[in-house]
N, C-alpha and C positions, 0 to 999 in steps of 0.2 A: 504494500500500500504506500502511495506517495505521500510525502510530507505536505500538509496543508498550510500554505503561507499566503500572505497578501501578494498580489501581482500574478497570481496563478489562475485567474479566471473566477467564475462564479462558485466553483467548488471551494474556494477559500472562505466564502461567506455561508454557503449552504452545503454542509458535509454530505448530504444525500444526493447532491447534484453531480451527475456524471456526463461529461461532454467530450466526445471524441474529436479528433482534429477535423474529420470530415464534417461533423455537425457544426463545428465552429465556422468552417468555410461556407457551408450552406446558410447558416444563420446570418452571416455578414452579407451574402449575395442577394438575399430576397427578404423583405420585411414580412412579418407574419400579419395576416389580416386581423382586425379587431372584430370579434364576434360577441361582445358583451352587450347586454341590454343597457340602454342609457341610464336607467335607474340604478344600476349596479356599478357604474363607472365612477369609482372613487380613487383619488390619487393617480389619475391618468390624465395625460395632456392630450386634448383633442382639438382639432380645428373646427370651430363652430361659426356658422354664418352670423355676422354682426346683427342682422335683423331679427335673430332668434333670441337676443339677449336684451332684457329690460333692465333699466337702472334700478338700484335699490332705493325704495321710497324713504328709507331711514338713513340715507347718506348724510353724514354730518356736514360735509363740505358742500356749500351751495354756490360758491364763486370760483370760476376757473379762469386764469389769465390766458387771454386769447393768443398773445404773442408766444407764451411758453407752449401752448398747445400746437401752434404752427411749427415751432422748432421741433417739438417731439414728433409731430406728423412727418416732417421732412426726414428726421432721423430714422423713423420706422420705414419710410419708403426706401431709404438708402441701405440700411443695415438689417432691417427686419426687427421683430419684437424679441427682446432678449428674455424677459421674464413674462410667463403667461399670466393672464388674469385668473381670478378665482370666481367660479360661478356655482350656483345651486340649481339642480335639475327640478323643474316644476311639472314636467309631464308634457306630452304632445310636442316634443322638440322645442320646448320653451325653457329658458334659463333666466335666473335672476343673478345680477352681479353682486358679489360679496366684496371683492376688492379689485382695484385697477380701473376706476372710472376714467382717469386721465388717459390711460393707455387705450381704453375702449373709444373714447371721444377722438383721440388722435388717429386711431386706425380708421374710424369712419371718415374723418376729415381727409385722410390720405386716399380714400376711395378703395381701400382693400376690403374685399368681400368677406374674408374669414379671419378669425383671430384665435391664436392658441389659448386654450383655457383648461 
């Protein structure tokens, strides 16, 4: 049995996980499809259409600097969104924003149809 240490793949974190070198190559070459029901998608990053996300009615922040939003929008167009927003699934492909309203507004302003959440 091989010694389990960091830097040696997922087996270092999950002792029962066995991955052969062929499986490693195959896993890198093609992404696995997501087949989880939306109600069960927790701690998963998904690309969600921005029109399916509603703002949180309890958002404490009510004023957003337009110049800062334009700068963020330009940055998102150029580099993409670095940190996903956090949403709550409401059902029927509808989501409520938990955190990241500036990022959501800037993404809409940039004309990008989907946002990582």
